[in-house]
N, C-alpha and C positions, 0 to 999 in steps of 0.2 A: 208361238207361245214362249213366254219368258221362262228361264230356269230360276229366276228370282224366288225364294221361298220354299224350294224343293230342299228335302233333307235326305243325306246320305250316309250311311253307315260303313265306315271303312274299317276292314279287319286285316291287321297286318303286324307282326312283331318287329319289324323295322322301323325304327323312329324317324329316320332320314326319309325314308319313302313315304312316312304318314305326313311328314311335314311338306313334302315335295307335293303330294296329292293335294292336301289341304290349301297350299298356296294356289294352285290350278284352279281349284272348284270354287273357292270362298270369293275369288275375284269375279264369278259368275253371278253371286248373290246366294249361292246354295250353301246350306247350313251344314257342316260336317260334324259327324260324331265318330269318335275313334274307340277301338277295341283291339287288344294286343293278342288275345286268344279267343277260344271256343267259349269258355266260362264268362268273360267279359262281354263278348258279343250277345249272350243270352240275356245278360243282366240288362243291357242297353235296350235289346228288343222288350222286354218287361215295361221299361219306362216309357218307351216311344215306339211307333212303327215308322219307319223310313219309307220314302218312296223308291230308294233303290239301295242295295247291299253291294259292296265292292269288297272281294276277300282274296287273299292269297291261298294257294294250295298248301304249302309248308308252313306249318306253325310250330312252336317250340314246346307246346303243352302236351303232346301226346294225341291230340285231335287235330284234323287237317280240315281245309276248306270243303272237302268232300263230305266231311262229318257235318260240317255246317249247312251245306245244300241238303243233306239227308233230313235234317232237324226240319228246316224250313218246308220240305215237301211233305212231311208227315203230320204238320201242324196246321189246321184250317185256318188259324189267325194269320200265318205268317206265309204261307204257301204261294200268295199271289204277289208277293214281293219280288221284282225283277232282280236278278242277280248277275253282275259282271265278275268274272274270275281274271284277276291279274297277276301273272305268275313266271317264274322262269322256268317252271316244268313244261317242256314243249312235246312230251311223249304223247304219241297218238292215242294211246290206251288211256290216258288220264283226260285228255280232251273229250274223248267220247263218254267216259264216265261221268265227266262234269256235264256235258250235253244232255245225257240221259237223265241225270238229276234236275234238269229245268235250267241250266245256266242260259242266259240271253247272249252273253258274249264271253269269249275266252281269247284274252290278249296277252302275248308273250312280252315278258320284260326284256330290255330295258323299256320303260313306258315312255311314249312320245304324246306330250300334252295335247297337241291339236287332234291326235287319233282318239284319245279318250273323251275330248269334249265333242267331237263329231258323233261318236257312238251315243253319248248321253243325250244330245240334242235330237238324234235320230229316235231314240227310245220314247221321248216325249215329244216327238214330231214338230221339232223346231229346226231340223236341218235336213236337206236334202243334197247328197253328193252327186256331182256331175257323173255321167257314166260314158263309156265307150260303146256306140251302137254298131254292130256288126252287120245289121240287118237292114237294107233298104226298105223304110216303110211303104213307099209307093209300089214297089216290085214284089216284096216279101222275099227277096232273095238276098243271098251274101253281097255284100259291096265288093266290086273286083279287088280292091286291094287286100281284102281278108279271105276271100274265098278257099284260097289252097291251104291257109295257114290254120283256120279255126273251125272248119265245118267238121263235124262228128268228133269233137275233141273230148267230149266227156264220156265216160263208160261207168255205169253202175255195176255192182257186183253180179246182177244177172246178165251182164254183157250186152246191154243194147245201148245203142248210139243215142247221144244226145246233142243238138246243135247249141252253141253259145250265141244267144242273140244280143247280150248287152253284159257289161261288167263295170263295177267301180270298186274302190278299196272297202266297201261295206257289204256289198251282195252282188249277185249275178242272176240273170234270166236264162234259163235252160229251156229248150224245146226237144219234146221226144213223146216216145209211146207210151209213159207211165204217167198216171195221174196220181198227185201227192196230195193229202190233206194238210191243213195248217199245222206246223209244229213238227212235221215229220224229220227224223234224224237220219241222214243218208250218207253212206260212205261212197263217195265219188272219186273216179280217178281221172286225172286230167293231164294230158301231155304238156299243154300250155302252162298250167301252174306248176308243173313239176319242173319246167324248164326255167322259171323264175323264182324257185325256191319255196313254193307253197304247196309241197307235197303232204304236209302234216295237217292241212286245214280240215275243219270240220265243216258240215253243211247242214243248216236247219231252214225248212220251208217257211217263209214269213206270211205266207197266205196259201188259200187253196188253189190248186191248179186251175187254170182257164182253159176251155177247149177252144182250139185253133180250128181244127177241122176233125171229121171222123177220125178217131184213133190217134190224134196228135194233140198234146197238151203243152201249155207254157206255164212254168213255176219259176217264182223268184225265190232264192236261196240266201240266207245270210252267210257270210263267210266267217267261220269262227276260228280263232288262233290266228289271225293275221297279224304281221309285224310291219313296222314302217318299211322295211327294205322291199318287202313285197308289194305293199301299198305303193311306193314309189315306182316300180316297174310296171303296176297295173296302170297308173296314171299316164305313164310314158307311152302307153299304147296308143293314146289320142294322137301322136304324131302320125300322119298319113304316111303309108309305106310308099317307097319309090319303085 
């Protein structure tokens, strides 16, 4: 699916950042509408409904990106519009507030152009990132080079173990004893992600869990709030361990 003809509303009070995003996306054939604050954003929405909204959290007019998300969520006309939050605010509390209000992605500034393009293409099903697969599809067991490092790596707050089946810079697949419906927001703790700087990430289930066997389920989660430094370390996992 081509991105040409898509319309995106970008809300940010930084004119240099607006210029940067406009250059990235207009080269893909995307039409960009810009707003500097909450009131300008609402005016733009009354004139045209975009395919995607990109907003900062901190805006200078007294209302922030969370206020914009609340407005969208409470209005039937706009609640279905996907929202990407791109901000320097990396606090875990803000990330989860934004997720609870329906953010599809939470990207930490500084913005990496290819990271934004990947996420937009995934949203419109035009891109699939390669992923590191830790499970041998033939045996159903961890590959020897990963077995000791990643098994039972994740814990949810109820302290149940999850095995990491696969990961890329956009999402991961976890296998464990809990079944999640699509769009579940989960606080997951991970020794692996902590070790590479991803301890502040949010997790949203992209689809309903699949049953692997009685009492065991597989779920794909979107990684929300990832930055390029962590993404690079995840991509580096593809190098086979000696």
